[in-house]
N, C-alpha and C positions, 0 to 999 in steps of 0.2 A: 825531416818533418815537413809536411805540407798540408794545405787545406783540401780535404777530399770532397767535402759536400757541405752545402748549406741548405737547411730546411726552414722555410718561413711559413707561418700560419697565423693569419689575423693581424699581421703587422702592416700598418698603413694601408696601401692600396692592394697588398697581397692578401686578400680575404681568404682565398682557397689555399690549400696546402701546395706550396711550390718548392721544388727541389732543384738546386743548381749543383751539378756534378762537374768536377774539374779533372784535368789530366794528371796522372802521376808523373813524377820527374823522369821515369824511365819507361818507355813503351817497348814491349816485346814484339819484335818483328823478325820472323824467320830464325827464332831462337838466338838472336843477337841483340844485345842491349844497345838501343840507339837513343841518344840524347836529343830531345826536341825542346823548342822553346816552350816555356810554361806561361804563355800569355793567353788569357781568355778575355775576349772583348764583349761588352754588353752594350748594345745599341738600341736605339728606338727614338721615336719622335719626342719633342718636348712635352712634358706633362704625362708621359706614359708610365712613369714610376720607376724608371731604371735607377735613379739615385737612391731610391728607397732600399736597394740592395746594399749599398755601402752603409746607409743608416742602420740597417738591420744588423750588419756585422759589427759595427761600432757599438751599437746598443747591447749586443750579446756579450762583448768583452768587458762591459762594465761602465759605459759612458752614462753619466748622471745629468749632464747639462742638456736641458731641453732646447736651448738655443743652438747648440751644436747639432742636435738632431732635427732642427728646423720645426720646432713646436713650441707651444706655450705652457702646456701642462702635461702631466705624465700620461693621461688617458688619450692624448693625441696620437700616441703610437699604435693605438688599437683602431682597426677599420671602423670608420664612423658611419658606414652605410651609404646607400644611394637610393634613388627612386625605385630601382629594380632589385635591390638586395638589402636585407636588414643588416643592421650593424652587428659587430661581433662583441662577445663579452670578454675576450681575452686576446692577448698577443703572445706568440711564442716563436723563438728563434733558436735553432740548434746548429752548432758548428762542429763538424766531424773532422778531427785531425788524425793524420797518420803519424803515429808516435813510435815507429820502428826504431828510430835512433835514440829513443828515450830522452829527447830534448826537454819534454815535459817530465819532471821527476815523478812519474807514476809507473807502476808495473803493468801497464796495459799497452798493447800495440796500437790501439785506437782509443782516443779520448774524445768524448762528446761533452761539450760545454753547452748548457741549455739555460735560457732565461725566460721566465714567464711573468706576465703582469695581467692582473684582473681589474675590471672596472671598479670593483669594491675597494681598490687601493692596495690589495695584497700582492706581494711579489715574492718570487723564489728563484734561487739559482740551483742548478743540478750539475754534478760532475759524474758522468756515466750513470745517471739515474738516481744518484744519492744526493740528498739535500746538502747544500754548502752555503757558506757566507760569501759575500762579495769580496771580503778580504782574502779568503782562501783562493777564490778564482783569480783575483788580481796578482797574488803572490806566485801562483803556478805559472800564469802567462808571462809575468815579468821575468821569470827564470828562463823562459823560452824566447825572450826578446819581443814579446807582444804586450801592448798596453794601450789604454785609451789615449794616453798622451804621446805615444810613440808614433813614428811615421809609417806604421803599417796600414793605416787608413788615412788617405789624403783626399779631402773633399774640395769642392769648388772654393777658391779663394784662400784655402789653407796654405797652399804652397807659397803664396805671396805674403802670408802673414809673418813668415820668418824674417822678411826684410823690414816689416813694420815693428817687429818685436823689440823690446829693450835688450841691452847687452846681457842683463841677468837672465832674461827669458831665453835668449839664444844659448846661454851656457847650459840651462836646464835641458834644452832640446839636444845639445851635444852630449850631455850626461846620459840621457836616455839612449842615444845612439851608441855610447861607449859601453852600455850594458852594466852600469853601476847601480841600476835601480834596486836590485835585491840587496846590495850593500847599504844603500841609503835607508831602505825599510828596516834593516837590522839595526842600523845606527839610530834611527828614529825611535825604535822600540827600546833600545838601550838607554837613550836619553830620557824617555818617559819614565822608565824604571828608575833611572838615576835621580830624576827629579822627585819621584815618589819616595825613594829611599832617603833623600836629604830631608824631605818634609817629615818623614817618620822619625828620622834621627833628631831633628830639632824638637819634635814633640816629646820624644823619649828623654832627651836631655832636660827639658823643662820639668817633666814628671819626676826625674831623679833628683833634681835640685829642690823640688817641692817636698819630696819624701824624706830626704836625708836628715834635715834637722829634727823632724818628728821621730825618725828612727832612733836618733841618739837619745831623745827623751824617753822613748819607750824602752830603750836598752837599760837605762838606769833604773827605771821602775821595774823592769823584768828581773834585774839582779836582786833588788829588794824583795820582790815577790818570790824569787827562788829561795832566798834565805828563810822567808816565812813558810815557804812550801816544805823545806826540810824540817822546820820545827813542827809544822802540822803533821808531817809524816811520822816524826818521832812521837808526838802526842798521840797520834792515832794508834801506833803500835802499843804504847803503854795502855791506852784505854781498851784496846782489843783484848790484851792479855787479862786486864783487870776484870772487864765485863764478862769475858769468857769463863774466868774462874768463878765469879758470882753466879753466872748462869748454870755452871756445872753443879754448884752446891744446891741451887734450887731444883735442878733436875733430879739429883739424887734423892732429896727430900720428897719431891713430888712422886718419884718412882716408888718409894717405899709406901707412901699413903695410897697411891694408886693401886698397887698390888693388893693391899689390904681391902681397899674398896671393891676391887674386882672379885675378891674371894667372898666378901659379904653379899655382893650382887648375885653371885652364883647361888649362894645359900638362900637368898631372898627369892630367887627365881624358882628354886625347888620347893620352898615352903609355899610360895604363891600358887605353884602348880598343884600341890597337894590340896591347898585350901580351895582352889577353884574346882578341883575334882570333887571334893567333899560337898561344896556348895551346889555343884551340878547334880550330884546324887540326891542331896537334900531337897533341892527344888523339884527334882523329878518325882520323889516320893510325895512331896507336898502337893504336887499337881494331881498325882494319882489318888491321894486321900481326898483332896478337895473336889476332884472331878467326879461328881455324881451323875454325870450325863449318861454314862452307859446304863447305870441302874434305872435312871429315869426313863431312858429310852426303852428299856425292857418292860417297865411298868406300863408305859404308854402303849407299847406294842401289845401287851396282854389285854389292856382295856379295849383296844381296837378289835382284837380277836373276839373277845367276849361280846362286844357290841355287834360284831358281824354275825356271830352264832345266833344271837337273839333275833336279828333281822331275818336270818335264814329260817329259824323256827316259825316266825310269823308268816313267811312266804309259804312254808310247807302246809300250815294250817289253812291258809287261803286256798292253796291248790287242792287240798283234800275236799274242801267245801265245793269248789267248782266242779270236781270230778263227780261228786254225788249228784249234783244238779244235772250235769250233762248225761249221766247214765240214766237218770229218770226220764229225761227227754227222749233218749234213744228207745227206751222200753215203750213209751207211749207212741212212738212213730211206727211200730210194726203192725200189719193187717194181712189177713190170709183169705184165699178163695179155694173152693173145691172144684177140681177138674177131673174128668174121667181118664183112665189109663187105657187108651185105645191104641190102634195100630200107628197112627200118626205120632202120638206122644213117644211110643217105643222107638220108632224110626229116628226121631230127632235126637233122642238120648244116645241111641247106638251110633248115629253119625258123629256126635260129639266125642263118644268114647273112641271111635276109630281114628279121629283126628288126633286125639291125645296119644294114642298108641303109636301113630306114625311119628309124632313129634318125639316120643320117648325113644324110638329106634334111632332117629337122627342124632339125638343127644348122646346115646350110647356110642355111636360110631365116632363121635368127635371127642371122646374122653381122652385126655392127655395126662391128667394127674388123679391120684386116688381120692383127693379131697372133693372132686366133682361127683364121685359115686354116691355120696350121701344125699345130695340134691336129687339125683336120678332115682334113688330108692324111695325117697319121700314122694316123688312124682308118680312112681309106679304104684305105691300104696293108695295114692289118691284116686288113680284110675280103677284100681281094684274095688275101692269103696264105692265108686259110682256104679260099677257092675252089680255090686251087692245091693245097693239101694234100688236099682232098676228091677232087680229080681223080686224084692219084697213088694215094691209098688205094683208090679204086674199081677201079683197074687191077690191084692186088696181090691183092685178094679177101679179105685179112685185115689186121689192124692190131694193133700192140702198144700197149696203153693202160696208163698208170700207175694203180696201185691207189689207192683213195681213202684216203691217210694224211695228208690235208691239214691236220688240226688240229695234229698234232705238228710237221709240216714248217713250218707257218706260224709256230709259236711259235719254232722255231729260226731261221727267216729274220728274224723281228722282232728277235731277240737280236743276230743278225749285223749288221742294219741299225743298231741302237743302238750297237754297238761301233764300227762304221765312222764313224758320226756323231760320236762322242766323239773318235775318232782324228783326224778332220779338224779339230775344234775345238782340240784340243791342239796340232796341227801349226801352226795359225794363231797361237796364243798363243806357241808356241816361236819362230816367225819374228819376231813383234813384239818379244819380249824380247831376241832377238839384236840387233835394230836399236837398242833402247834402250841396251843395253850399250855399243854403239859410240858413241852420242851422249854418254853419261856419261863415257866415257874421254876424249872430245874436250874436255868441260867441265873435267875435272880438269887437263888439260894447260894450258888457258887460265888457271885459277886459280893454278897454280904460277908462270906468267909474270907475272901481275898482282902477286902477293905479292912477288916479287923487285923489281919496279919501285917498289912502295910503300915498302919498306925504305930504298931510296936517297933517296926524297923525305922520309922521316921524319928522317933524320940531318941533312938540310939545314934543316928547320924547327926542329929542336932547337937548332942553332947560332944561328938568328935569335932565338929566345926568350931565350937567354942574353944576347945583346947588348941587347935591349930591357929586360930586367930590370935590367941594370947602369945603363942610362940612367935608368930610373924610380927606382932607389934614390938616385942622385945628386940628382934633382929633389926627392925626398921629404926629403932632408936639408936642402935649402934651405927647403922649406916648413915643416919643424919649427922651424927657426931663427926664421922669421917669426912662427910661432905663439907661441913663447916670448916674443918681444919684445911681441907684442900682449897676451899674458896679463899681462905686467908692467904694461902701460898700463891694462888693465882693472882690475887690483888697485888701482892709483892712482885710477882713476875711481870704484871702489866706495867707497874711503875718502872721496873728495870728495863722492859722493852721500850717504853716511852723515852727513858733517859738515853738508851742506846741509839734510838732513832734520832733524838735531838742532838746527841754529841757526835755520832758516827755516820748518821744518815744511811744506815744499812739495816738489813734484816738480821735478827738475832741468830737465825739458822746459819748465816754465813761465817759466824765466829767459830774458830777452831781452838779447842782447849788442848794445851800441850802436855797435860798430865802432871804439871809441876804445881806444888802449893806455893802461894805467895803471901807476903806480909801485907795484909789489907791496909793497915794504917800507913805504911811506908809508900805503897803505890798511890794512895790518895794524895799524899804530900807531893810526890813527884809530878803527878798530873796537875795539881794546883800551880806548881812552880812553872811548868811549861805554858800554862794558860796566861800567867802573868807576863812572861816574856813576849808572848804573842801580842798582848795588849800594848806593851811598850813599843813594839814595831809599828803598830797602827793597823788600820783597816787596809786590806789588800783587795783590789778589784780582781775578781777571778778571770776577767776577760783580758787583763793586761798581757799575760803570756800569749794568749791566743792572738791578740791584736799584734803583738810584737813579732810572732812567728809569721803571721800573714803579711805584715809590712816588710819584714826581712825577706820573705820569699818573693814578694812583688819587686823589691829593690834588686834582688839578685837576678830575677827574670829580666827586668828592664836592662840591667847591666849586660847580661848575656845577649839580649836583643841588640843592644847598642854595638857590641862587638861584632855580631853577625852583620849588622848594617854597614859597619865600616869595611868589613871584608867584601860585602856585596858591592859597595860603592867603588872599591878598588878594582874589583872584577869588571864592573860595568865601564869604568873609565878606561880600562885596558881594551875592552871590546870597542868602545867609541874610537879610541886611538887607532886600533887595528883597522876598523872600517875606514877611517879617514885616510890611512896610508894606502889601503887598497883602492879607494876611490881616486886618490891623487895620482897613484901610479898608473891605474888603468885609464883615467881620463887624459893624462898627459900623453900616453902612447896613442890613444884614440884621436886626440886633437891633432897630433902631428900627421897621422895617416889621413884623417878627413881633410885636413888643409891641403895635403898633396893631391888627393883625389879631386878636391874642389878646383884647384888650379888646373888640373888635367882636363876635367869636363868643361870648365869655363872656356878654355882655349879651343876645345873641340867644337863646342856650340857656337862660339863667336868667330872661330877661325883665327884666333890670336888674342891679344889683349893681356891684361894682368888682373889677377884676383888673389886675395889673401884673407885669412882669418887672423885677427889680431886680439891678444889678451889685453884687457885694460882694467884698471882699478876703478871700482865704483863704490858708492856709499851703501851702507846696509839699509835695506828697506824693511819696514814693519809689516807691510801687507803686499801681497802680489797684486799688481795693478789690474790684472784681468780676473780677479777673484769674484767679480760679480756674477760670473757664470754659475757659481756654486749655489746662489740664492735664486736661481731661475725657477725652482719648483715651489714657489710661494703660493700655489693655487690650492693648497690644502692636501695635496697628495701625500700618502704615507710612504712613498718610495724615495725618501731622502736618503735612506740606507745608511744607518748609523755605522755600518761596517767600514764605510769609506772614510771615516774620520781619521784613520791612521795615515792614509795617503795625503789627505788635505793638510793635516798637521805637518806631515813630512815636507810638503811643498813650502809651507810657511817657514818652518825651521830652516829649510835649505836657503830660502831667501834671506833669512836673518843672518846666516853664517857666511854666505858667499861674500867675498871681497873682490872677486874677479868677474869681469864680464867679457863678452865676445863681440867684437866689432867686425863688420864685413867691409872689406875694401874691394871695389870692383871697377875696372876701367876697360871698356871695350876698345878694340883696336882703332887707332886713328882719332881717339878722343882723349881729352884731359879732364877727368871727373874726380872731384875730391870727396864727394859723399853720395850716398845712394839716392838721395832726393833728386839728383840731377839726371838720373836714368829715365828713359822713356818707359811707357807701359810694357812694350814688348821686351825691352832690355831687362826690366825688372823680373818679368816672367821667366826669361831665360836664365837670369842669375839665380833665382830661387830654384829652378830645375837643376842647375848645376850643383847647387848645394844639396838638393834632395838626392841626386845621383851619387854624390860623394858619401853621404851618410849611408845609403843603401850598399854602396860598394865596400865600405869599411865593415859594416855589421849587417850582412844581408838578413832581413827578417824572413821568417818562414813564408810569409805571403805579404803582398802589398796591394791595397785597393787604391786605384788612381781614378778620381771622379772628375773627368773633364779638365785635368790640369793643363792640357795642351791646347785649350780652346782659343787662347790668344795668339797662337803661333801661326806664321804664314806657312806656305807650302814647303819652302826650303828648310826652314827650321823644324817643321813637322817631320821631314825625312830624317834630319839629324836626331831628333827626339826618338823616332822609331828605331833607328839604328842602335842608339845607346840602350834603348829598352830591350832590344833583342839580345844584346850582349849581356846585360844584367839578368836576363831571364834564365841564364844557365845556372844562376845561384839562387834566384828568388822567384817565387811564383807570383805573377802579376795578374791582377783582375782589373781591366781598364774599362771604365764607363766613358764612352767617347762618341763623338760625331765625325772624328777625323778618319779619312780613308787610309792614310798611311799607317795609322795605328791598327786599323782593322786588318791590313795586309800582313802585319806581323803576327796576328793572332792565329793560334791553332784551333781554337774553338770559339764560335760566335753564338751569342745568345741575343735574340731579338725580343724586345719588350713591347707589348701593345696593350691598349686599354679599350675595352668594349663599352657599350652603352650602360652596362651595369656598374661602371666605375671600378672594375677589378682588373689588376694587371695580370697579364698572361705571358708565358715564355715560349719561345721557339728556338731550338738549338740546331746548329749546323756545324759539322766538322769540315774545315776548309779543305782538307785533303780529299773530300768527296765532291768538290766543285769542279766541274769540267769546263770545256770551252763554251762560251756563250752564257756562262753563269748557271748552267743546269746542274742539278744535284744528281750525282751518280750513285747508283745502288751498289752496296757492298756485296 
């Protein structure tokens, strides 16, 4: 497992997306696997932002302390902007791990851990793009030997901090190096569950102690209630049989009367139907007798017709008088003159006759029906009459001709024709009305005969209705008598139903009669005796049994829960014991090996001398002295991350339980030093580096970030540091942020960090195997 790539966006000075890619442990060259050192150096001038790379990696693996990240509040990790570039709204860092060896317990060959933070205060963690909790991320990385408290990221001054740390804090550092973090997390969880289980057990014990006396009282009441319940059950059985028998008797009696009532009802329905039919016929006849409207209508129609005939006669008389007057006027309008029958007169007549003959021929040619021949014949006769008149007139020599007074004559003739036409119309209407009068008189005679016959039938129907009414009244009397008797039975039934409802609280239909006759007096005595015994027992609260069962069930449930908690406590205690054993065994082995490696690297760095890690007994602490870092996010940021509480509590509990601490004994060659305070600054730096190398040699982390840890070393010690770093790089991937030339020489990949006027850090990468003589970059 190794760190393949780091992607940074918006984190501190890395405003633009920046990608740092690292060598894989094995490089393929000529199809032969060649091991190279896994050292990447990141260099750059002061203030260029190169240390922000280590801050980004530490932030991504879950660091919560803003002091450790060189900030005051959470939003300080987001690019704040510059005069030439606006500020960013979020920060994001992604770590790409090669997980081919499945050191991270996930079924992925590559695992990407991403952390995002927004200026709004929202934060999220992603594992391969899926949202996760900080606790999930910390647990996965802890199993791989990576953590915010481990030595996989060592920034400026952190290497020296181990010398200033308390013995208890040094023990914690060695525990992380021993790889017992996952066991401590499991132990802490078990302890929290154990504490909760004990609290629950105390609460349940208190509840059972409170419930038990009340349960005993309820039990006595329940036994008494059970005895009463049995008497109530027996009483109910007696009452059910008794009332079922009484109800059966009522039903039989009611059924008998009901059958008789139904029979009379049917008879009443038939009689009523016959009476209704007779009344209907009688009413119909009465309406026909009383209804004189038709006869009156006929009389009125006759009167109207006679009146109309009289009016027509008056009109005819008036028209006759007007015709006489007009005809006299016509006779007075005619005057004649005598003209000679000369050649001109004869020519005019002959011309007219020829025109008429021509017209006659045309009409004959157009004849299509025989009815048209009559008009043609009359027209031909008229022409013949004109020829005859001309012949007579030519013999006389002169002729009397009417004077031309045709307009006035024509007007009078038209008036006469109009009067004659109206006279004919009135004559026709007069004859029609005379005929209608005769028809109406005949209908009136028929109506008188029919009315006489209807009155005879009416009196016959009236007698029939009276007979049927008498018969119906007698039947109704019988029906009312049956109804009264049934009403009495129903009243008795209502009383019985009310008593059943009062005594049994049930519907009468639910009672089942077994068909056996019972002694009514004996049953009543038995029922009274049972009621008396119930009164002697006293009133029974119907909720006693329910409350007893509920309390008993609750008590049994709590007892079962108590047993389950006892089993859970035993199981958790065994888990805690098992974790303690694993931690102790693994820590002891790791301590011995780290101590050996510490001695080894101390002598290599100093060229001799003595160094040792010593276990000492210490008092239990209630708080970790450096815990103030957990409260550094007091700026109101929401990224306090509640998920980290498990690890924080773990650290506190570990401090409470530890009774051993680790003391460092170091004495450079040629000196006699009894404590670390007597070492010089350079000696302290070398001692801390020796311990760092010992920890890495014992439990090589997948990668280690070294942020200017060798800054205080001189040239000779720098060469020793670089040599040891090269040896350890065969097991661990190193990313060194440095100004030291010796460290740069050991690197296979070199990243240069610069910062422009816009305040944004930029990267330049160089593979050192591409550097030729004179420092020139060779093209591949």
